[in-house]
N, C-alpha and C positions, 0 to 999 in steps of 0.2 A: 514906096510897101506902108499900108497902114498900120500903127500901132496894135491895132486892135484887133488879134487873131481869129479867124474864122472856124470852123472844124475842119477844115483841111489841113489849115495852119499848123507848121508847130509849135508847141506850146512857151517853148524859147526861142531866143535869136542868139545863133550861134557866132562868138566873136573868132577872127582867124585875122591874121598879120600877114603885110609878103612874104611870100614865099613857103607860105602852112598849108600842109596837105591831111586831112582827116576826112572818117570812115563814115559815111550818115548810110544809117537805120530806119525806116520808114513803117512803120506796125499796118499792116490793112483788118485784123482780128474781127475790132470791132466794128465793120463795115460789111462783113465778104458775109452774103445768106448762109443759111446751115449748109454743109457738105460742099459747100463752092472752097476753094483754094485761089492763089496768083498764081497764073496762067504765065504770066510774062510780065515784062515791064519796061519801059525806059525813064530816062532821064534829063534835062534839060536848062539850062539859063532860063528865065523869062522873065526878070525881069534886073535892073543894074542903074549904079547910079552914069550922070555922064563923066566920063574923061576927060582931064586935063592936059595939056602938052606934054606928051612923053609919058603917059600913065595911060594902063591899058584898062578897062573895064568890063574883061571878059576871062571869066572863071574857065579852067581845064573841070570838065566836068564826065565823070568815067561810063564806064557799062553797068548800066543797072542789072544786077544779078538776083533775080529768087532764092530764095534758103532749101531747095528742093532736096538739097543732102543730110540736112539735119536740124535740130532747135538750133536760136540762135540765140543770146543774151541782149535786150534792149532795155539800159538804163537799169540793170538790176535783173530785169524781170526775164525767166526764159517764154520764146515765144515759141508757138509752135513750126513743123514744117509746112513751106507753101504758105507763112502768112507775111515774111517781112522782106523789103527789097533793099538791098544795098548798093550804093555807089560811093566815090573816091572824088572828090570835089580838092580841088587845087588853087590855092589862089597864086595869081601872075607874082613877078619880083617887083616890080614897079605898079600897083595896083593904083586903081583910082578909089577913094577910101569912102562909104558908105554903106546902103544896105543894096541885097542881090537876094532874089532868090532864084530857087532851084523847083521844079516841080517837077514831080515822080509821079508819073502815069501807069495802072498798070490796070493789065484786061484780067478777071478774072475766068474762072471753068464756067461759069455760070454766063460769058459774055457779057458781065455787067465791066465797068469801064472806071476805076475810083483813081480820084487825083489826090496828092498830098502835097504842098508847098513848101519846102523849109526854106529857113530865114534866115539869111549868114551877114551877118555887120564887117566889113573890113575894117579895122582900124589901124 
């Protein structure tokens, strides 16, 4: 994982410890075309450190859900319906320390495919 984020990378690196679980939110509003919304999404681990003996380098990534039922607050900002994807990431109890990436891939109502990368550092 590069320390220089691209336009699809999260602005921050989220630090998590062994056994922690956190809900992640990916906002797509700035990438949607007029009248488009997020129709569906998936989230999957796409990069990880090398695991040592007795360590796991596999995060548990929950199902991605679109906020189709109402607005959602992301970092204190209310985001419109069907512009946010949320999923939970859980770190194993004996994790490999280092940098991980979970990529969220969304399909819009206009058939565009958009991606966001959540950068996670297990400490």
